[in-house]
C-alpha positions in Angstrom: -25.2 13.8 -22.7 -28.3 11.6 -23.1 -31.5 12.2 -21.1 -31.0 9.2 -18.8 -27.5 10.5 -17.8 -28.9 14.0 -17.1 -31.6 12.5 -15.0 -29.3 10.2 -13.0 -26.7 12.9 -12.2 -29.3 15.0 -10.5 -29.2 12.5 -7.7 -25.4 12.2 -7.4 -23.9 13.4 -4.1 -21.6 16.4 -4.1 -18.8 14.2 -2.6 -18.5 12.5 -6.0 -19.0 15.6 -8.1 -22.8 15.9 -8.2 -24.1 16.8 -11.7 -20.4 17.4 -12.7 -19.6 13.7 -12.1 -17.2 12.5 -14.9 -16.6 16.0 -16.3 -13.3 16.6 -14.6 -10.5 17.1 -17.1 -8.0 15.5 -14.7 -6.7 12.1 -15.9 -5.4 10.0 -13.1 -1.9 8.7 -13.4 -2.8 5.0 -13.7 -5.1 5.9 -16.6 -2.3 7.9 -18.2 0.0 4.9 -17.8 -2.6 2.6 -19.5 -3.0 5.1 -22.4 0.8 5.5 -22.8 1.1 1.7 -22.7 -1.5 1.3 -25.5 0.2 3.9 -27.6 3.6 2.3 -27.2 2.2 -1.2 -28.1 0.7 0.3 -31.2 3.9 2.0 -32.2 6.2 -1.0 -31.4 3.9 -4.0 -31.8 6.9 -6.5 -31.8 8.3 -5.1 -28.5 7.3 -6.7 -25.2 6.3 -4.2 -22.5 8.2 -4.8 -19.2 5.6 -4.0 -16.6 7.2 -2.9 -13.3 4.1 -1.0 -12.2 1.9 -3.8 -10.8 1.8 -3.9 -7.0 0.6 -7.4 -6.3 2.3 -10.8 -5.8 3.2 -12.7 -8.9 2.9 -16.2 -7.5 0.0 -18.3 -6.4 -1.1 -18.7 -2.8 0.4 -21.8 -1.1 -1.2 -25.2 -2.0 -2.0 -25.7 1.7 -4.3 -22.6 1.8 -5.9 -23.5 -1.5 -6.6 -27.1 -0.3 -8.0 -25.8 3.0 -10.3 -23.5 1.1 -11.6 -26.4 -1.0 -12.1 -28.6 2.0 -13.8 -26.0 4.1 -16.1 -24.9 1.2 -17.4 -28.4 1.0 -18.7 -28.3 4.6 -22.4 -27.5 5.1 -21.8 -25.5 8.3 -19.5 -23.0 6.4 -22.1 -21.9 3.8 -23.6 -19.0 5.8 -22.8 -15.5 6.8 -19.6 -15.0 8.7 -20.6 -11.7 10.2 -17.9 -10.4 12.6 -16.3 -13.7 13.6 -14.4 -16.8 13.0 -12.8 -17.5 16.3 -10.3 -19.9 14.8 -8.9 -17.1 12.6 -8.7 -14.7 15.7 -6.7 -17.2 17.6 -4.3 -17.7 14.7 -3.9 -14.0 14.4 -3.1 -13.7 18.1 -0.5 -16.4 17.8 1.0 -14.7 14.7 1.2 -11.3 16.3 3.0 -12.9 19.3 5.5 -14.7 17.1 6.2 -11.9 14.7 6.1 -8.9 17.0 5.9 -10.1 20.6 2.5 -8.4 20.9 -0.1 -10.0 23.2 -3.7 -9.7 22.0 -7.0 -10.9 23.3 -8.7 -12.8 20.5 -12.1 -12.0 21.9 -11.7 -8.3 22.3 -8.7 -6.9 20.4 -8.9 -8.6 17.0 -11.5 -8.5 14.2 -11.1 -9.6 10.6 -11.4 -7.4 7.6 -12.3 -8.1 4.0 -8.8 -6.7 3.1 -7.1 -3.5 4.3 -8.9 -1.4 1.7 -12.3 -2.4 3.1 -11.1 -1.7 6.7 -9.7 1.7 5.6 -13.1 2.6 4.1 -15.0 1.6 7.2 -12.9 3.1 9.9 -13.7 6.8 9.0 -17.3 6.0 9.7 -16.3 5.0 13.2 -14.4 8.1 14.1 -14.8 11.0 11.7 -17.3 13.9 12.1 -17.6 16.9 9.8 -14.8 19.4 10.5 -12.4 16.9 12.0 -8.8 17.1 10.9 -7.0 14.0 9.6 -3.3 13.7 9.1 -2.3 11.7 6.0 1.2 10.9 4.6 2.0 11.5 0.9 2.8 9.7 -1.2 0.7 7.0 0.1 -2.5 4.9 -0.1 -5.3 7.4 0.1 -8.4 5.3 0.8 -8.9 6.5 4.4 -8.4 10.1 3.4 -10.9 9.8 0.5 -13.6 8.5 2.8 -12.8 11.0 5.6 -13.3 13.8 3.0 -16.6 12.2 2.1 -17.6 12.7 5.7 -16.5 16.3 5.8 -13.0 16.0 7.3 -10.1 18.4 6.6 -7.1 16.5 5.3 -3.6 17.7 6.2 -0.9 16.1 4.0 2.5 15.3 5.6 5.2 14.8 2.9 7.5 11.8 3.0 10.8 12.8 1.5 14.2 11.2 1.2 15.7 13.9 3.4 13.6 12.9 6.3 14.0 9.2 5.7 10.4 9.0 4.6 9.1 9.7 8.0 6.6 12.6 8.5 7.9 15.5 10.4 4.9 15.7 12.7 6.8 18.0 15.1 6.8 20.8 12.5 3.0 21.0 12.7 1.6 24.0 14.6 0.0 23.3 18.0 -3.3 24.7 16.4 -3.4 21.9 13.8 -2.4 19.2 16.3 -5.0 20.3 18.8 -7.7 20.0 16.0 -6.4 16.6 14.8 -8.7 13.7 15.3 -6.6 11.0 13.7 -3.2 10.2 12.1 -2.8 7.6 9.4 0.5 5.9 9.0 1.7 3.1 6.7 5.0 1.2 7.5 6.6 -0.6 5.8 5.6 2.2 3.4 4.0 2.0 0.0 5.5 3.3 -2.2 8.8 4.2 -0.6 9.6 0.9 1.1 10.8 2.7 4.2 10.4 1.1 7.6 9.5 2.9 10.8 11.6 3.2 13.9 10.8 2.5 17.5 11.8 6.1 18.3 9.3 7.5 15.7 6.4 5.3 16.8 7.2 6.3 20.4 7.1 10.0 19.4 3.8 9.8 17.6 2.2 7.8 20.5 3.4 10.5 22.8 1.9 13.2 20.5 -1.4 11.2 20.3 -1.7 11.2 24.1 -0.6 14.9 24.4 -3.0 16.2 21.7 -5.7 13.6 22.1 -5.9 11.9 18.7 -6.0 8.4 17.3 -3.5 6.5 15.2 -4.3 4.1 12.4 -1.2 2.1 11.5 -1.5 0.3 8.1 1.0 -2.5 8.3 0.0 -4.4 5.2 3.6 -4.9 4.1 4.9 -5.9 7.6 5.5 -9.5 6.7 7.9 -8.5 4.0 10.6 -7.0 6.2 14.0 -8.2 4.9 15.8 -8.3 8.3 13.7 -9.8 11.1 15.3 -7.4 13.5 13.6 -4.5 11.7 10.1 -6.0 12.2 8.0 -3.5 14.2 4.4 -3.1 15.3 3.2 0.1 16.8 1.5 -2.0 19.4 4.9 -2.9 20.8 5.2 0.7 22.1 4.2 1.4 25.7 0.6 2.8 25.9 0.2 2.6 22.1 -2.8 0.2 22.6 -4.7 3.1 24.3 -4.6 5.2 21.1 -3.9 3.0 18.1 -5.3 0.4 15.8 -3.1 -1.6 13.4 -4.2 -3.1 10.1 -2.7 -6.3 8.7 -3.2 -8.2 5.4 -2.7 -11.6 4.0 -2.4 -10.1 0.5 1.3 -9.3 0.3 3.1 -11.6 2.6 1.0 -14.7 1.9 0.2 -14.1 -1.8 -3.5 -13.9 -1.1 -4.3 -10.6 -2.8 -7.7 -11.5 -4.4 -8.8 -13.5 -1.4 -9.5 -10.2 0.5 -8.7 -11.2 4.0 -6.9 -9.3 6.8 -7.5 -8.0 10.3 -7.7 -4.9 12.5 -6.2 -5.2 16.0 -5.5 -3.0 19.0 -7.6 -1.0 21.5 -10.7 -3.1 22.4 -13.0 -0.2 22.5 -11.9 1.0 19.1 -12.3 -2.6 17.8 -15.8 -2.6 19.2 -16.6 0.6 17.2 -15.1 -0.9 14.0 -17.1 -4.1 14.6 -20.3 -2.1 15.0 -20.0 -0.2 11.7 -18.6 -3.3 10.0 -21.7 -5.2 11.1 -23.8 -2.6 9.2 -21.5 -2.6 6.2 -20.8 -6.3 5.3 -21.6 -9.8 6.4 -18.1 -10.9 6.9 -15.6 -12.7 4.7 -16.6 -16.2 3.5 -15.8 -18.6 6.4 -13.7 -21.0 4.3 -11.4 -18.1 3.4 -11.0 -17.2 7.1 -10.3 -20.8 8.0 -7.8 -21.2 5.2 -6.1 -18.0 6.4 -6.0 -19.3 9.9 -4.3 -22.5 8.6 -1.5 -20.6 6.8 -0.7 -17.9 9.3 1.6 -20.2 11.3 3.7 -20.9 8.2 6.1 -18.0 8.6 8.5 -19.4 6.0 6.1 -18.3 3.3 6.4 -14.5 3.9 10.1 -15.0 4.7 10.6 -16.7 1.3 8.7 -14.0 -0.4 10.8 -11.3 1.2 14.0 -13.1 0.2 12.8 -13.3 -3.4 11.9 -9.6 -3.6 15.2 -8.7 -1.9 17.1 -10.7 -4.5 15.3 -9.1 -7.4 16.0 -5.6 -5.9 19.7 -6.3 -5.8 19.7 -7.2 -9.5 17.4 -4.4 -10.6 19.3 -1.7 -8.7 22.6 -3.0 -10.1 21.2 -2.8 -13.7 19.8 0.7 -13.4 22.7 2.2 -11.3 25.2 1.0 -13.9 23.5 3.6 -16.2 23.6 6.4 -13.7 20.4 6.0 -11.7 20.7 6.4 -8.0 18.5 3.7 -6.6 18.8 2.7 -3.0 17.5 -0.6 -1.6 14.7 -0.3 1.0 14.4 -2.5 4.0 11.0 -4.0 3.2 8.3 -4.6 0.7 8.5 -5.1 -3.1 8.9 -1.5 -4.3 12.0 0.5 -5.2 11.3 4.2 -4.9 13.7 6.8 -6.2 13.9 10.4 -7.4 13.9 10.7 -11.1 17.0 11.9 -13.1 17.0 15.3 -14.6 17.9 13.9 -18.0 18.7 10.9 -20.1 21.3 10.7 -22.9 20.5 8.2 -25.6 22.9 7.9 -28.5 23.9 11.6 -28.0 20.3 12.7 -27.9 19.3 14.4 -24.6 15.8 14.1 -23.0 15.0 16.4 -20.0 12.4 15.7 -17.3 10.5 18.1 -15.1 8.2 15.6 -13.4 8.0 11.9 -12.6 4.9 11.7 -14.8 6.9 13.0 -17.7 9.8 10.5 -17.0 7.4 7.5 -16.7 5.7 8.4 -20.0 9.2 8.6 -21.7 10.2 5.3 -20.2 7.1 3.6 -21.7 7.5 5.3 -25.1 11.3 4.9 -25.5 12.1 1.9 -23.4 8.9 -0.1 -23.2 9.2 -0.1 -19.3 6.2 0.7 -17.1 7.1 2.7 -13.9 4.7 4.5 -11.6 5.2 8.2 -11.1 4.8 10.0 -7.8 5.0 13.8 -7.8 3.4 14.3 -4.4 6.5 15.1 -2.3 9.6 14.5 -4.5 9.6 13.8 -8.2 10.0 10.1 -7.8 9.2 6.8 -9.5 8.1 3.4 -8.1 9.3 0.1 -9.5 7.6 -3.1 -8.5 9.6 -6.3 -8.0 6.5 -8.4 -8.7 7.2 -9.3 -12.3 4.1 -9.9 -14.4 5.3 -9.6 -17.9 3.7 -12.4 -19.9 5.9 -15.3 -21.0 9.0 -14.1 -19.1 10.5 -15.7 -16.1 12.6 -13.7 -13.6 15.9 -14.2 -15.5 14.4 -13.3 -18.9 12.8 -10.2 -17.3 16.2 -9.1 -15.9 18.0 -9.8 -19.2 15.4 -7.8 -21.2 15.7 -4.9 -18.7 19.5 -4.9 -19.2 19.1 -4.9 -23.0 16.6 -2.0 -22.9 19.1 0.2 -21.0 22.0 -0.3 -23.3 23.4 3.0 -24.6 21.5 5.1 -22.0 23.0 7.4 -19.4 20.9 9.0 -16.7 22.1 12.3 -15.2 21.1 14.2 -12.0 21.4 17.9 -11.2 19.7 20.6 -9.1 16.4 19.6 -7.5 16.6 16.0 -8.8 19.5 15.2 -6.5 
């Protein structure tokens, strides 16, 4: 370690490791995937890697939104700070929430934009979390809120999402002591990575618990526009008295193919929105106004997320058929662009048997032997996630599916014991 590094690390906060920053021996799974991918490419330089791990749309944003961005960026009045408002975007959001979920929102008080859900999830803990508070987080899941809550001294209680409970957390199994200490519950439906949707009964139950035990709910609904059956669309704000205890996060990234644009919103209880706005005002200067105005322009085009959902649904049908022909037990979710499934206990390839004890082990085998990238999740079950956003270079959808079919020839997957 050089002198400059030693000096710098004396100032690092304990929350990121202090002087031990960077010394942990733990290698995160996405880094392991990258390393395994590089090794497979070196070993088989003529084989194309089929990447089913990327979790972002594989098509461009609609031309309407791109043109609107261009037009608005050319206007002198849009050059400055956006701060906490673009009223045009708020009105479009209110209209969208009414069309999609039959939820009435006041654009002035109950809606505020975000620079993407990740940004909102990092700001919201600053609004509500004090040292010693308890936060309930579901696993597997997107951990940004939990990471920042821990930075602030919160205790995190993980609620496992398993196939046996339809990927809904069993909040009723928590002790009254934990529930009484709980400050906030974070939910994500449609869920990443499982693809599960929430039910009205479950949302009603957690809203009831929130009132009974006096905690808040953050509902991350980033994938809500990609629900396959319109009858399954659900916002927590549709539940009676939910607006008193809940905030809901939405995103333009998934449904409208605007991942890198970094635009979304937070909506719900006006006083909770006011708190979010206060901290946000001291955190960022708002998203670029032309992006907000372009998002406002496209929000009314509901055929865009509907077409995206149809494309992912179609791909899922084909991918599930290909894998299940070889013994996998994939089941189609009701939303999103991920397939999530328990791993097999073994694979038989030309009479050679490979056994798997973890999803990480299975995913590394899939990269090495098959040239297919899958994402492992060993948090609750030993499961893998496959993305239906195909990003393999120089391959269209049909070529990708044909290549996948060829890679699995001669392979049989088997399940037993805890892998069932």
